[in-house]
N, C-alpha and C positions, 0 to 999 in steps of 0.2 A: 528512059528513067525520068522521074519527075522530082521536083523539090520535095523536101520532107519537113518534119517538124521535130523539135527537141524540147527536152525538159532538163534544166540544170538545177542540181541540188548540191548541197555542201558535200564536196568530195566525189560526186558522181554526175554522169551525164547519160541520157538516153536519147537516141536519135531514131526516128521512124521514117521510112521512105517506101515508095512503091517503085517496082522495077519490072521490066519485061525484057528478058535477055535477047529476044529477037522480035522482029515485027509480027511473027506468027505465034509468039508465046503468050501464055496466060500472064496475068499481072500478079505479082507477089508483093505482099506487105512484109517488109524486113525491119527488124529492130536490132540496133546495136547498143549495147550497154557498156559503159566504161566507168571504172571507179579508180580512185587514186591507188597507185602501186599495183594495179592489175592490168592484164592484157584485155583488149576489147573482146566481148562475147557477142556473137551474131546469131540471131534466131529468125526463122521464117514464121511469121504469125499466121498468115493465110496465103494460099490454101494449106491444108494439113499435108505435109510431105509424106507421112506414113500412109494416109489414105491414097494418095497418088501412087505410092509404091505398091499398093495392092498386095500386101502380105510379104513382099520381099524386104530383106534387111536394107535399110538406107545406107548408101555408100558414103564414105568420107565425112562422117559426122562424129561428134562426141555425144554421149548419151547421158540421160538423167540430169538435166533436161536435154533434149535434142538441140544441138547447136552446130553451126557449120564449122568445118575444119578448113581454114583458109590459109594457114601457114604453119610451119613446124616450130613449136615453142622452143626457145633456147637456141635457135639457129640464126638469129639476127635478121631474119626476113622482115620482121616487123619490130620497130623500136618505138618507145614512147614519144620521141620527138617527131615522128612521122605524122603527116596529115591524114586523118581518117578519110576525107573525100578523095584522096589520091591513092589510097591503099585499100582499106577495108571495104568501102563502098564498091569500087570497081571489082575487087576480088569476089565480093558477094554476088554480083551480077554474073561474073564469069562462072562461079560455082553453079549458079542456077542454069546457065547455058549447058554445062556438062551434065547437070542433073536431068534436064529434059532429054538430052541425048541418051543418058543411061536408061530413062524410062522406056525409050523406044528400042534400044539395042541390048540392054541387059549388061553392058560393059562400061565400067567407069574409065573414061579416057582423059580425065583431068589431071592425071599424074599425081605427084606428091606422095608423101609417106602417110599411109593410113594411121589413124590414132592408135589402133591396137598394135601395129607394127612398131610404132614409135615407143609405146609402153614396153614392148618386149625388148627393144634395143636398149632402153634405159635400165631394164632389170637384169640384163646379162652381165656376168662378171667381166671385168676388163681382160682383154687378151694378154697373155704373158709374152714377153719378148723371148725369142729363141736364145738359147745359151750360146749359139755360135755367132750371134750378131755383135 
């Protein structure tokens, strides 16, 4: 991984860096956007992940626009007081490592809850407690 550059604006921050998840990996240009009262959003600017996927649905991403799913929102895995260089940046590089493995194997081995699964969990009605409890 190399150092990056950032832009600070009133209420927001954008950080760009280049990363290679392994010595044999391609170099990725990653952008992290942060705004007040919002969770960081992480994008791969280059290369185009969809082109690399060659028609397959990208795993473990949010759509429109495509951004990386690095942690489960609402789970306290990431908190606003946490340092981006110790959380989002290394998590992004790890995501890229699993992405490259997925390109070769077709199987997402990075774990986590896929965004669609998380959305389904949140949309389910709460379970009722048994009358016998």
